[in-house]
FIKOLZA-1660 file (N, C-alpha, C; in steps of 0.1 Angstrom, whole numbers, plus 5000, padded with zeros to 4 digits):
% residues 65
   i   px   py   pz ch aa at
   1 4806 4983 5232  A  M  N
   1 4815 4979 5222  A  M CA
   1 4823 4982 5224  A  M  C
   2 4840 4975 5227  A  P  N
   2 4852 4986 5226  A  P CA
   2 4854 4992 5212  A  P  C
   3 4865 5002 5211  A  K  N
   3 4868 5006 5197  A  K CA
   3 4879 4990 5193  A  K  C
   4 4875 4992 5180  A  M  N
   4 4888 4980 5174  A  M CA
   4 4902 4987 5171  A  M  C
   5 4909 4977 5172  A  K  N
   5 4924 4978 5171  A  K CA
   5 4926 4983 5158  A  K  C
   6 4938 4994 5151  A  T  N
   6 4943 4993 5142  A  T CA
   6 4953 4978 5138  A  T  C
   7 4959 4974 5127  A  K  N
   7 4970 4968 5127  A  K CA
   7 4983 4977 5123  A  K  C
   8 4990 4979 5135  A  R  N
   8 5000 4995 5131  A  R CA
   8 5009 4987 5121  A  R  C
   9 5011 4973 5115  A  A  N
   9 5022 4972 5107  A  A CA
   9 5015 4976 5093  A  A  C
  10 4994 4975 5090  A  A  N
  10 4997 4976 5080  A  A CA
  10 4989 4992 5078  A  A  C
  11 4987 4999 5089  A  A  N
  11 4989 5013 5090  A  A CA
  11 4999 5019 5083  A  A  C
  12 5012 5014 5085  A  K  N
  12 5023 5019 5081  A  K CA
  12 5029 5021 5067  A  K  C
  13 5017 5009 5062  A  R  N
  13 5019 5006 5048  A  R CA
  13 5008 5009 5041  A  R  C
  14 4999 5013 5045  A  L  N
  14 4984 5016 5036  A  L CA
  14 4978 5029 5037  A  L  C
  15 4980 5039 5028  A  R  N
  15 4973 5053 5027  A  R CA
  15 4957 5047 5022  A  R  C
  16 4951 5058 5025  A  R  N
  16 4937 5061 5015  A  R CA
  16 4936 5074 5008  A  R  C
  17 4930 5065 4999  A  T  N
  17 4928 5078 4990  A  T CA
  17 4916 5089 4995  A  T  C
  18 4912 5099 4985  A  A  N
  18 4899 5108 4985  A  A CA
  18 4889 5101 4980  A  A  C
  19 4891 5090 4972  A  S  N
  19 4874 5080 4972  A  S CA
  19 4871 5071 4982  A  S  C
  20 4887 5070 4986  A  G  N
  20 4883 5057 4996  A  G CA
  20 4889 5039 4994  A  G  C
  21 4897 5046 4986  A  K  N
  21 4905 5034 4979  A  K CA
  21 4918 5030 4989  A  K  C
  22 4921 5020 4989  A  L  N
  22 4933 5018 4996  A  L CA
  22 4947 5015 4985  A  L  C
  23 4961 5025 4986  A  K  N
  23 4966 5029 4978  A  K CA
  23 4979 5018 4988  A  K  C
  24 4993 5016 4981  A  R  N
  24 5004 5010 4987  A  R CA
  24 5016 5012 4983  A  R  C
  25 5028 5008 4985  A  A  N
  25 5035 5009 4977  A  A CA
  25 5041 4998 4971  A  A  C
  26 5047 5000 4958  A  G  N
  26 5049 4986 4948  A  G CA
  26 5061 4983 4955  A  G  C
  27 5067 4968 4952  A  G  N
  27 5079 4965 4953  A  G CA
  27 5086 4966 4944  A  G  C
  28 5099 4953 4941  A  W  N
  28 5106 4957 4932  A  W CA
  28 5120 4968 4931  A  W  C
  29 5120 4975 4940  A  K  N
  29 5128 4989 4944  A  K CA
  29 5135 4989 4956  A  K  C
  30 5139 4980 4960  A  Q  N
  30 5149 4977 4973  A  Q CA
  30 5162 4978 4968  A  Q  C
  31 5168 4966 4958  A  H  N
  31 5182 4962 4957  A  H CA
  31 5180 4959 4939  A  H  C
  32 5197 4958 4940  A  K  N
  32 5201 4953 4925  A  K CA
  32 5195 4966 4916  A  K  C
  33 5194 4977 4920  A  L  N
  33 5188 4987 4910  A  L CA
  33 5194 4992 4898  A  L  C
  34 5210 4984 4900  A  E  N
  34 5218 4992 4888  A  E CA
  34 5216 4986 4877  A  E  C
  35 5211 4975 4874  A  K  N
  35 5205 4968 4866  A  K CA
  35 5195 4972 4858  A  K  C
  36 5184 4977 4865  A  K  N
  36 5173 4981 4860  A  K CA
  36 5174 4993 4856  A  K  C
  37 5166 4999 4846  A  D  N
  37 5167 5009 4838  A  D CA
  37 5163 5024 4846  A  D  C
  38 5167 5033 4845  A  P  N
  38 5159 5045 4849  A  P CA
  38 5145 5049 4850  A  P  C
  39 5139 5045 4836  A  R  N
  39 5127 5046 4835  A  R CA
  39 5116 5039 4847  A  R  C
  40 5123 5024 4844  A  R  N
  40 5119 5015 4853  A  R CA
  40 5118 5019 4867  A  R  C
  41 5129 5022 4871  A  R  N
  41 5131 5028 4883  A  R CA
  41 5123 5038 4888  A  R  C
  42 5120 5050 4877  A  R  N
  42 5112 5061 4884  A  R CA
  42 5098 5053 4884  A  R  C
  43 5092 5044 4875  A  A  N
  43 5083 5042 4879  A  A CA
  43 5079 5033 4885  A  A  C
  44 5088 5026 4890  A  L  N
  44 5083 5015 4903  A  L CA
  44 5082 5028 4919  A  L  C
  45 5086 5041 4918  A  R  N
  45 5085 5049 4925  A  R CA
  45 5066 5052 4927  A  R  C
  46 5061 5050 4915  A  A  N
  46 5044 5057 4921  A  A CA
  46 5038 5046 4929  A  A  C
  47 5027 5050 4938  A  A  N
  47 5023 5042 4944  A  A CA
  47 5009 5039 4935  A  A  C
  48 5006 5021 4941  A  K  N
  48 5000 5014 4931  A  K CA
  48 4985 5013 4944  A  K  C
  49 4974 5006 4935  A  L  N
  49 4959 5005 4944  A  L CA
  49 4959 4994 4949  A  L  C
  50 4955 4993 4957  A  V  N
  50 4953 4973 4963  A  V CA
  50 4943 4968 4954  A  V  C
  51 4943 4955 4951  A  D  N
  51 4941 4948 4944  A  D CA
  51 4923 4951 4948  A  D  C
  52 4914 4947 4939  A  K  N
  52 4897 4948 4946  A  K CA
  52 4897 4937 4954  A  K  C
  53 4899 4926 4948  A  A  N
  53 4897 4916 4957  A  A CA
  53 4909 4911 4971  A  A  C
  54 4914 4923 4974  A  D  N
  54 4923 4921 4988  A  D CA
  54 4916 4936 4996  A  D  C
  55 4911 4941 4986  A  A  N
  55 4905 4953 4998  A  A CA
  55 4894 4950 5009  A  A  C
  56 4889 4941 5007  A  P  N
  56 4878 4941 5020  A  P CA
  56 4886 4936 5033  A  P  C
  57 4896 4926 5033  A  R  N
  57 4904 4917 5038  A  R CA
  57 4914 4931 5046  A  R  C
  58 4921 4939 5043  A  L  N
  58 4927 4950 5044  A  L CA
  58 4921 4964 5052  A  L  C
  59 4910 4961 5046  A  R  N
  59 4900 4972 5053  A  R CA
  59 4898 4968 5073  A  R  C
  60 4896 4953 5074  A  V  N
  60 4894 4951 5084  A  V CA
  60 4907 4954 5092  A  V  C
  61 4920 4956 5087  A  L  N
  61 4928 4955 5095  A  L CA
  61 4937 4971 5100  A  L  C
  62 4925 4979 5091  A  V  N
  62 4933 4993 5092  A  V CA
  62 4917 5000 5091  A  V  C
  63 4907 4998 5107  A  P  N
  63 4891 5005 5104  A  P CA
  63 4894 5016 5101  A  P  C
  64 4904 5028 5110  A  Y  N
  64 4902 5038 5110  A  Y CA
  64 4909 5050 5098  A  Y  C
  65 4914 5039 5090  A  L  N
  65 4926 5052 5084  A  L CA
  65 4913 5055 5072  A  L  C
% end
């Protein structure tokens, strides 16, 4: 059986935690930052976990991550 290919776009956007969950960057941090409160901008830096319902679908895209 040949190796599965990793979807490179997904690999660049996802990381795996020590417990095996998938971690992603959050949105809302690209533009129009002047009107956002500094505390809100700081909170948006933090990574989020991929939702439990979406994780199986995304694991197929990055089988070796």
